[in-house]
C-alpha positions as CSV (number, residue, x, y, z in Angstrom):
1,X,102.7,-115.9,-50.2
2,X,105.9,-114.4,-49.3
3,X,107.1,-111.0,-50.3
4,X,110.7,-110.1,-49.5
5,X,111.5,-106.5,-50.1
6,X,115.0,-105.7,-51.7
7,X,114.7,-102.3,-50.4
8,X,116.7,-101.7,-47.3
9,X,115.9,-98.9,-44.7
10,X,118.7,-96.4,-44.7
11,X,121.1,-97.0,-42.1
12,X,122.2,-94.5,-39.9
13,X,126.1,-93.4,-39.9
14,X,127.3,-95.1,-36.9
15,X,129.5,-92.1,-35.8
16,X,126.2,-89.9,-35.5
17,X,124.5,-89.3,-32.3
18,X,121.3,-87.7,-32.0
19,X,121.0,-85.9,-28.6
20,X,119.2,-82.7,-27.6
21,X,121.6,-80.6,-25.1
22,X,118.8,-78.2,-24.2
23,X,117.2,-81.1,-22.1
24,X,120.3,-81.3,-20.1
25,X,121.6,-78.8,-17.7
26,X,125.6,-78.5,-17.2
27,X,126.4,-78.8,-13.5
28,X,129.1,-76.9,-11.8
29,X,131.6,-79.9,-11.9
30,X,131.5,-80.2,-15.7
31,X,128.9,-83.4,-15.3
32,X,125.7,-83.1,-17.2
33,X,122.1,-84.2,-15.6
34,X,119.1,-84.5,-17.4
35,X,116.0,-82.3,-17.0
36,X,113.3,-84.5,-18.5
37,X,112.6,-87.8,-20.0
38,X,114.7,-87.6,-23.4
39,X,116.1,-90.0,-26.0
40,X,119.3,-90.6,-27.3
41,X,119.8,-92.2,-30.8
42,X,122.8,-93.6,-32.5
43,X,122.8,-96.4,-35.3
44,X,122.4,-99.4,-32.8
45,X,119.5,-97.9,-31.2
46,X,117.4,-95.2,-29.0
47,X,118.4,-95.1,-25.1
48,X,115.8,-93.5,-22.9
49,X,117.2,-91.1,-20.3
50,X,114.7,-90.5,-17.3
51,X,115.1,-87.1,-15.7
52,X,118.0,-86.7,-12.7
53,X,120.5,-88.9,-14.3
54,X,123.7,-87.5,-14.5
55,X,126.9,-88.2,-16.9
56,X,130.4,-87.3,-16.3
57,X,133.1,-87.2,-18.7
58,X,135.2,-90.5,-19.4
59,X,132.0,-92.8,-18.1
60,X,130.3,-95.1,-20.8
61,X,126.9,-95.5,-21.0
62,X,125.8,-97.7,-24.0
63,X,128.9,-97.2,-25.1
64,X,128.8,-93.4,-25.3
65,X,130.5,-90.6,-23.3
66,X,127.4,-88.7,-22.9
67,X,129.0,-85.8,-21.3
68,X,131.6,-85.2,-24.1
69,X,128.7,-85.5,-26.6
70,X,126.7,-82.9,-24.8
71,X,130.1,-80.8,-24.5
72,X,130.3,-81.0,-28.2
73,X,127.0,-80.1,-28.9
74,X,127.4,-77.0,-26.7
75,X,130.6,-75.8,-28.5
76,X,128.3,-75.9,-31.9
């Protein structure tokens, strides 16, 4: 018997990115480095960040400017 649900799981806002700035450290040159394994999540998926990865402004990773996102979170 085939069962199909009419309910769709709620979709995440494509403009929202979940990132934990406390899991990164800001470097003197303005870049950010991950301190531990962490995940970044947006509407398109979850991205695993390994310790020691460095992110600089205007560099795209998975279509995201991670350094700019971290700067925004830090300013909140």
